[in-house]
ZALO-862237 format. One record per residue (C-alpha): z, x, y; residue number from 1. Coordinates in steps of 0.2 Angstrom, whole numbers, plus 5000, padded with zeros to 4 digits. Layout:
// ZALO-862237
{atom {Z, X, Y}, NUM}
...
//
This chain:
// ZALO-862237
{atom {5000, 5000, 5001}, 1}
{atom {4996, 5007, 5019}, 2}
{atom {5014, 5001, 5023}, 3}
{atom {5007, 4997, 5039}, 4}
{atom {5008, 4980, 5037}, 5}
{atom {5013, 4968, 5050}, 6}
{atom {5031, 4961, 5052}, 7}
{atom {5035, 4944, 5047}, 8}
{atom {5028, 4932, 5058}, 9}
{atom {5012, 4942, 5063}, 10}
{atom {4995, 4931, 5062}, 11}
{atom {4978, 4936, 5069}, 12}
{atom {4965, 4926, 5076}, 13}
{atom {4946, 4931, 5072}, 14}
{atom {4932, 4925, 5081}, 15}
{atom {4915, 4925, 5083}, 16}
{atom {4900, 4914, 5092}, 17}
{atom {4883, 4923, 5085}, 18}
{atom {4873, 4907, 5089}, 19}
{atom {4868, 4899, 5104}, 20}
{atom {4857, 4885, 5111}, 21}
{atom {4852, 4892, 5129}, 22}
{atom {4835, 4903, 5126}, 23}
{atom {4844, 4914, 5138}, 24}
{atom {4857, 4919, 5125}, 25}
{atom {4849, 4928, 5111}, 26}
{atom {4858, 4927, 5095}, 27}
{atom {4870, 4942, 5090}, 28}
{atom {4871, 4941, 5068}, 29}
{atom {4882, 4955, 5070}, 30}
{atom {4895, 4945, 5078}, 31}
{atom {4898, 4937, 5061}, 32}
{atom {4897, 4951, 5052}, 33}
{atom {4908, 4960, 5064}, 34}
{atom {4922, 4945, 5058}, 35}
{atom {4920, 4950, 5042}, 36}
{atom {4923, 4964, 5045}, 37}
{atom {4937, 4966, 5055}, 38}
{atom {4944, 4955, 5045}, 39}
{atom {4940, 4964, 5028}, 40}
{atom {4950, 4980, 5038}, 41}
{atom {4964, 4970, 5039}, 42}
{atom {4969, 4963, 5022}, 43}
{atom {4962, 4980, 5016}, 44}
{atom {4982, 4987, 5007}, 45}
{atom {4977, 5004, 5011}, 46}
{atom {4974, 5002, 5032}, 47}
{atom {4983, 4989, 5039}, 48}
{atom {4988, 4978, 5027}, 49}
{atom {4987, 4961, 5031}, 50}
{atom {4992, 4943, 5021}, 51}
{atom {4977, 4932, 5020}, 52}
{atom {4988, 4920, 5025}, 53}
{atom {4992, 4925, 5043}, 54}
{atom {4971, 4928, 5045}, 55}
{atom {4964, 4915, 5054}, 56}
{atom {4943, 4918, 5054}, 57}
{atom {4935, 4904, 5066}, 58}
{atom {4913, 4908, 5069}, 59}
{atom {4910, 4890, 5069}, 60}
{atom {4914, 4887, 5087}, 61}
{atom {4910, 4869, 5091}, 62}
{atom {4915, 4873, 5112}, 63}
{atom {4926, 4882, 5124}, 64}
{atom {4941, 4870, 5125}, 65}
{atom {4943, 4867, 5105}, 66}
{atom {4943, 4885, 5105}, 67}
{atom {4955, 4887, 5117}, 68}
{atom {4966, 4873, 5108}, 69}
{atom {4964, 4883, 5090}, 70}
{atom {4970, 4899, 5096}, 71}
{atom {4983, 4890, 5106}, 72}
{atom {4990, 4884, 5088}, 73}
{atom {4991, 4900, 5082}, 74}
{atom {4999, 4910, 5096}, 75}
{atom {5013, 4897, 5096}, 76}
{atom {5019, 4899, 5081}, 77}
{atom {5015, 4920, 5080}, 78}
{atom {5033, 4927, 5083}, 79}
{atom {5029, 4944, 5077}, 80}
{atom {5011, 4953, 5082}, 81}
{atom {4998, 4941, 5087}, 82}
{atom {4981, 4947, 5087}, 83}
{atom {4965, 4942, 5095}, 84}
{atom {4947, 4949, 5091}, 85}
{atom {4933, 4941, 5099}, 86}
{atom {4912, 4944, 5096}, 87}
{atom {4899, 4937, 5103}, 88}
{atom {4891, 4935, 5122}, 89}
{atom {4901, 4938, 5137}, 90}
{atom {4897, 4936, 5153}, 91}
{atom {4901, 4936, 5171}, 92}
{atom {4903, 4919, 5182}, 93}
{atom {4901, 4920, 5198}, 94}
{atom {4916, 4923, 5206}, 95}
{atom {4917, 4939, 5194}, 96}
{atom {4928, 4930, 5181}, 97}
{atom {4923, 4933, 5163}, 98}
{atom {4916, 4920, 5152}, 99}
{atom {4915, 4919, 5135}, 100}
{atom {4899, 4910, 5130}, 101}
{atom {4902, 4898, 5118}, 102}
{atom {4885, 4890, 5107}, 103}
{atom {4882, 4876, 5123}, 104}
{atom {4886, 4888, 5136}, 105}
{atom {4872, 4886, 5151}, 106}
{atom {4870, 4904, 5160}, 107}
{atom {4872, 4894, 5175}, 108}
{atom {4887, 4886, 5173}, 109}
{atom {4898, 4896, 5163}, 110}
{atom {4913, 4891, 5171}, 111}
{atom {4910, 4874, 5163}, 112}
{atom {4903, 4877, 5149}, 113}
{atom {4911, 4891, 5143}, 114}
{atom {4929, 4900, 5138}, 115}
{atom {4934, 4907, 5155}, 116}
{atom {4945, 4920, 5149}, 117}
{atom {4963, 4916, 5157}, 118}
{atom {4963, 4901, 5146}, 119}
{atom {4965, 4912, 5131}, 120}
{atom {4975, 4923, 5142}, 121}
{atom {4985, 4909, 5145}, 122}
{atom {4989, 4906, 5128}, 123}
{atom {4992, 4923, 5124}, 124}
{atom {5004, 4924, 5137}, 125}
{atom {5013, 4910, 5133}, 126}
{atom {5016, 4914, 5115}, 127}
{atom {5032, 4918, 5106}, 128}
{atom {5027, 4933, 5099}, 129}
{atom {5034, 4952, 5102}, 130}
{atom {5018, 4960, 5103}, 131}
{atom {5003, 4953, 5107}, 132}
{atom {4984, 4962, 5105}, 133}
{atom {4969, 4957, 5110}, 134}
{atom {4955, 4966, 5104}, 135}
{atom {4937, 4961, 5114}, 136}
{atom {4917, 4965, 5109}, 137}
{atom {4907, 4957, 5118}, 138}
{atom {4896, 4961, 5138}, 139}
{atom {4907, 4964, 5151}, 140}
{atom {4924, 4964, 5142}, 141}
{atom {4934, 4976, 5152}, 142}
{atom {4936, 4961, 5167}, 143}
{atom {4948, 4953, 5154}, 144}
{atom {4960, 4969, 5160}, 145}
{atom {4961, 4965, 5174}, 146}
{atom {4967, 4948, 5170}, 147}
{atom {4981, 4954, 5157}, 148}
{atom {4988, 4965, 5170}, 149}
{atom {4995, 4962, 5189}, 150}
{atom {4982, 4966, 5199}, 151}
{atom {4972, 4952, 5192}, 152}
{atom {4980, 4941, 5211}, 153}
{atom {4975, 4922, 5201}, 154}
{atom {4988, 4929, 5185}, 155}
{atom {4999, 4941, 5195}, 156}
{atom {5015, 4931, 5187}, 157}
{atom {5007, 4941, 5171}, 158}
{atom {5017, 4956, 5178}, 159}
{atom {5033, 4949, 5172}, 160}
{atom {5025, 4947, 5153}, 161}
{atom {5031, 4960, 5141}, 162}
{atom {5022, 4966, 5126}, 163}
{atom {5003, 4965, 5130}, 164}
{atom {4990, 4975, 5125}, 165}
{atom {4970, 4974, 5127}, 166}
{atom {4957, 4984, 5121}, 167}
{atom {4936, 4980, 5128}, 168}
{atom {4922, 4985, 5121}, 169}
{atom {4913, 4989, 5138}, 170}
{atom {4921, 4991, 5155}, 171}
{atom {4920, 4975, 5170}, 172}
{atom {4901, 4977, 5174}, 173}
{atom {4893, 4984, 5158}, 174}
{atom {4885, 4976, 5142}, 175}
{atom {4892, 4979, 5127}, 176}
{atom {4880, 4988, 5116}, 177}
{atom {4870, 4980, 5096}, 178}
{atom {4858, 4984, 5082}, 179}
{atom {4842, 4978, 5086}, 180}
{atom {4842, 4960, 5081}, 181}
{atom {4831, 4966, 5065}, 182}
{atom {4843, 4978, 5060}, 183}
{atom {4858, 4965, 5063}, 184}
{atom {4857, 4956, 5045}, 185}
{atom {4870, 4966, 5037}, 186}
{atom {4879, 4976, 5053}, 187}
{atom {4891, 4974, 5065}, 188}
{atom {4892, 4974, 5081}, 189}
{atom {4891, 4995, 5086}, 190}
{atom {4909, 4994, 5095}, 191}
{atom {4917, 4984, 5079}, 192}
{atom {4908, 4996, 5066}, 193}
{atom {4912, 5013, 5073}, 194}
{atom {4932, 5006, 5076}, 195}
{atom {4933, 5000, 5054}, 196}
{atom {4923, 5016, 5051}, 197}
{atom {4934, 5027, 5063}, 198}
{atom {4952, 5017, 5053}, 199}
{atom {4944, 5021, 5035}, 200}
{atom {4939, 5039, 5041}, 201}
{atom {4958, 5041, 5047}, 202}
{atom {4961, 5055, 5060}, 203}
{atom {4964, 5071, 5059}, 204}
{atom {4980, 5079, 5064}, 205}
{atom {4989, 5064, 5069}, 206}
{atom {5003, 5055, 5062}, 207}
{atom {5003, 5046, 5045}, 208}
{atom {5003, 5029, 5053}, 209}
{atom {4991, 5024, 5069}, 210}
{atom {4996, 5019, 5086}, 211}
{atom {4984, 5009, 5096}, 212}
{atom {4989, 5025, 5107}, 213}
{atom {4981, 5035, 5092}, 214}
{atom {4967, 5026, 5091}, 215}
{atom {4960, 5025, 5107}, 216}
{atom {4956, 5040, 5114}, 217}
{atom {4950, 5044, 5098}, 218}
{atom {4937, 5028, 5097}, 219}
{atom {4932, 5032, 5116}, 220}
{atom {4927, 5048, 5107}, 221}
{atom {4918, 5046, 5094}, 222}
{atom {4908, 5031, 5107}, 223}
{atom {4905, 5043, 5122}, 224}
{atom {4898, 5057, 5106}, 225}
{atom {4885, 5045, 5102}, 226}
{atom {4882, 5040, 5117}, 227}
{atom {4889, 5022, 5116}, 228}
{atom {4898, 5012, 5130}, 229}
{atom {4914, 5020, 5132}, 230}
{atom {4930, 5008, 5127}, 231}
{atom {4943, 5001, 5139}, 232}
{atom {4961, 4999, 5138}, 233}
{atom {4978, 4993, 5144}, 234}
{atom {4995, 4990, 5141}, 235}
{atom {5012, 4984, 5145}, 236}
{atom {5028, 4984, 5135}, 237}
{atom {5028, 4997, 5125}, 238}
{atom {5014, 4988, 5114}, 239}
{atom {5002, 5004, 5113}, 240}
{atom {5016, 5012, 5103}, 241}
{atom {5016, 4998, 5087}, 242}
{atom {5005, 5005, 5073}, 243}
{atom {4989, 4998, 5069}, 244}
{atom {4983, 5005, 5052}, 245}
{atom {4987, 5018, 5041}, 246}
{atom {4980, 5035, 5044}, 247}
{atom {4968, 5040, 5031}, 248}
{atom {4968, 5055, 5037}, 249}
{atom {4984, 5061, 5028}, 250}
{atom {4992, 5057, 5011}, 251}
{atom {5005, 5044, 5011}, 252}
{atom {5022, 5053, 5013}, 253}
{atom {5033, 5051, 4996}, 254}
{atom {5051, 5050, 4997}, 255}
{atom {5055, 5068, 4986}, 256}
{atom {5064, 5063, 4969}, 257}
{atom {5080, 5077, 4971}, 258}
{atom {5097, 5074, 4960}, 259}
{atom {5108, 5072, 4975}, 260}
{atom {5095, 5059, 4986}, 261}
{atom {5098, 5045, 4973}, 262}
{atom {5117, 5047, 4975}, 263}
{atom {5119, 5049, 4996}, 264}
{atom {5107, 5033, 4997}, 265}
{atom {5118, 5021, 4984}, 266}
{atom {5126, 5011, 4992}, 267}
{atom {5145, 5003, 4991}, 268}
{atom {5157, 5017, 4992}, 269}
{atom {5159, 5025, 5009}, 270}
{atom {5148, 5038, 5014}, 271}
{atom {5159, 5051, 5018}, 272}
{atom {5165, 5049, 4997}, 273}
{atom {5146, 5049, 4994}, 274}
{atom {5141, 5065, 5004}, 275}
{atom {5155, 5074, 4997}, 276}
{atom {5152, 5069, 4979}, 277}
{atom {5134, 5076, 4979}, 278}
{atom {5144, 5093, 4989}, 279}
{atom {5157, 5094, 4975}, 280}
{atom {5138, 5091, 4960}, 281}
{atom {5128, 5105, 4970}, 282}
{atom {5146, 5118, 4972}, 283}
{atom {5147, 5113, 4953}, 284}
{atom {5129, 5119, 4948}, 285}
{atom {5129, 5134, 4957}, 286}
{atom {5122, 5129, 4972}, 287}
{atom {5106, 5121, 4964}, 288}
{atom {5093, 5116, 4976}, 289}
{atom {5088, 5102, 4964}, 290}
{atom {5105, 5092, 4971}, 291}
{atom {5098, 5094, 4991}, 292}
{atom {5094, 5081, 4999}, 293}
{atom {5079, 5076, 5009}, 294}
{atom {5070, 5064, 5017}, 295}
{atom {5080, 5047, 5023}, 296}
{atom {5093, 5057, 5012}, 297}
{atom {5095, 5070, 5025}, 298}
{atom {5092, 5059, 5040}, 299}
{atom {5107, 5048, 5036}, 300}
{atom {5118, 5064, 5030}, 301}
{atom {5113, 5073, 5046}, 302}
{atom {5117, 5059, 5059}, 303}
{atom {5132, 5060, 5052}, 304}
{atom {5138, 5075, 5055}, 305}
{atom {5133, 5073, 5072}, 306}
{atom {5142, 5057, 5075}, 307}
{atom {5157, 5063, 5069}, 308}
{atom {5157, 5080, 5076}, 309}
{atom {5155, 5067, 5094}, 310}
{atom {5170, 5059, 5088}, 311}
{atom {5179, 5077, 5084}, 312}
{atom {5181, 5074, 5066}, 313}
{atom {5180, 5090, 5057}, 314}
{atom {5169, 5093, 5040}, 315}
{atom {5178, 5101, 5028}, 316}
{atom {5171, 5118, 5027}, 317}
{atom {5161, 5113, 5009}, 318}
{atom {5152, 5099, 5015}, 319}
{atom {5147, 5108, 5030}, 320}
{atom {5140, 5122, 5020}, 321}
{atom {5130, 5109, 5011}, 322}
{atom {5123, 5100, 5025}, 323}
{atom {5115, 5118, 5032}, 324}
{atom {5109, 5121, 5017}, 325}
{atom {5101, 5105, 5015}, 326}
{atom {5096, 5110, 5034}, 327}
{atom {5089, 5126, 5028}, 328}
{atom {5079, 5117, 5016}, 329}
{atom {5071, 5105, 5022}, 330}
{atom {5063, 5119, 5037}, 331}
{atom {5074, 5120, 5048}, 332}
{atom {5073, 5113, 5067}, 333}
{atom {5055, 5114, 5059}, 334}
{atom {5057, 5101, 5046}, 335}
{atom {5068, 5091, 5054}, 336}
{atom {5056, 5088, 5070}, 337}
{atom {5044, 5082, 5057}, 338}
{atom {5055, 5070, 5048}, 339}
{atom {5057, 5064, 5066}, 340}
{atom {5039, 5062, 5068}, 341}
{atom {5036, 5049, 5053}, 342}
{atom {5037, 5032, 5054}, 343}
{atom {5049, 5019, 5046}, 344}
{atom {5052, 5002, 5048}, 345}
{atom {5067, 4995, 5056}, 346}
{atom {5075, 4980, 5049}, 347}
{atom {5082, 4973, 5064}, 348}
{atom {5066, 4965, 5069}, 349}
{atom {5053, 4973, 5056}, 350}
{atom {5044, 4985, 5068}, 351}
{atom {5037, 5003, 5062}, 352}
{atom {5046, 5018, 5076}, 353}
{atom {5047, 5034, 5073}, 354}
{atom {5063, 5036, 5067}, 355}
{atom {5067, 5049, 5081}, 356}
{atom {5071, 5035, 5091}, 357}
{atom {5079, 5024, 5074}, 358}
{atom {5097, 5024, 5069}, 359}
{atom {5102, 5020, 5051}, 360}
{atom {5116, 5012, 5046}, 361}
{atom {5129, 5018, 5032}, 362}
{atom {5132, 5008, 5021}, 363}
{atom {5116, 4998, 5016}, 364}
{atom {5104, 5012, 5023}, 365}
{atom {5094, 5001, 5034}, 366}
{atom {5085, 5010, 5047}, 367}
{atom {5089, 5000, 5064}, 368}
{atom {5083, 5000, 5082}, 369}
{atom {5088, 5013, 5094}, 370}
{atom {5094, 4996, 5104}, 371}
{atom {5107, 4990, 5091}, 372}
{atom {5126, 4992, 5094}, 373}
{atom {5136, 5002, 5081}, 374}
{atom {5138, 4989, 5070}, 375}
{atom {5125, 4986, 5058}, 376}
{atom {5118, 4967, 5060}, 377}
{atom {5112, 4967, 5040}, 378}
{atom {5130, 4971, 5031}, 379}
{atom {5141, 4973, 5049}, 380}
{atom {5141, 4994, 5039}, 381}
{atom {5145, 5009, 5053}, 382}
{atom {5125, 5013, 5063}, 383}
{atom {5124, 5032, 5069}, 384}
{atom {5110, 5040, 5077}, 385}
//
C-alpha cells in the first residue's frame, strides 16, 4: 500500500466536460480520458491510495447549476481532504472572471450559460473539510487563483478561510495545451498526462511521501522543459504540506524487526519499565546490536529521554548507555535527522506529517500532532515530543 491515503472523511470530485453544443468550442475527448487517468491515479494503492467510495466521477454534465449542486453535495460531507478536479474548456467572462464551459455554454453569454468559477469556490469555501485542493486543467485557469485568494475583492472574505490550495494548468491569460484532436481518443490532456506520469515515476531526492509543495516545482520544471504552458499554484493554511502521493522514486520505508523494538513498542506496562527491560537484556547479552532499537521505537525512546531531562529526572547509567548506543547505531545526528524527515500519520486527525512535527504517546505509541496537549486523547497516556 502507498500509505499516502487521505484521512477518513475525504472525498474527491473529478469532472470532465468533453463535448459542447456550440461550434466555437471544439470537442475535447482528452477531458474524459483525463478524468479516467486521475481516477486511476488516486485509486492506485501504490501511489495515492484513495478508496473507490471516496471518488465521485462526473462526466455527464448537463448545466452549470446542476454541476454546482452536485459538487456542493459532496463538499458539504467532506471532513478530511476535499479534492476538486476539472478538465475541459474554460473562458473569461467580459468582466475577466473564469467560467467553466458547459455543454450548452454560449461564447457570448459565458456567465449565464456556463459555470462561473466563483460558484464552485463557494462550495469549496463552505465545506467543513480540513484540507481543500483544486486542480483545474482548463484555459485561463490561473484566474481561479485570484478567486481563492485575498486579492480578489469580490470574494475578499476568503482571506479568513484556512486550508485552500489551487493548482492550475495555466496562468490567467494563457490557453491550456491539448494533443491534436485526432490523437485524443486514448490520451489525456497534456497537463494531466504530465502530472500523472510524474507521480507514477516519483521525484528523486524527495522524501518517501510527496506533498503538494514537493510536486509543484517538479511539475513546473517538467512542463517548462517540454516547452509547454507552465502551471500555477497558490495555497493557504499549510495545505501545501498535505501528503498527496507516495514517492515512487524511493523504496518504501520498512520498520526494522530487531529484538528490542517489539518490547519497547508493546503497550501495557510503564514506558520506563519497558525501556529498562530492553536495556537489561542488551547488557545481559554482551551489549549485542540485535537488542538496540531504531525507527519508531527509537523515536519514542529518544523523546522520552529528552522529556525526562527537562523534568530533572536522572536517567540511570545503564539506560543512558543503552540510549547512546542506539543513537550511534541509527547514524547519530544524521540518522536522527533522517528519522525526523520520515512521514507518519497522526492519530488525532489522521493527517500525515514529518515526524519532527509529531509527538508520541508513551502508553499506546500513537503519533500525535504537535499541538496536542501532553495527555493522549485516545488512551489518556503521557505524550512526549
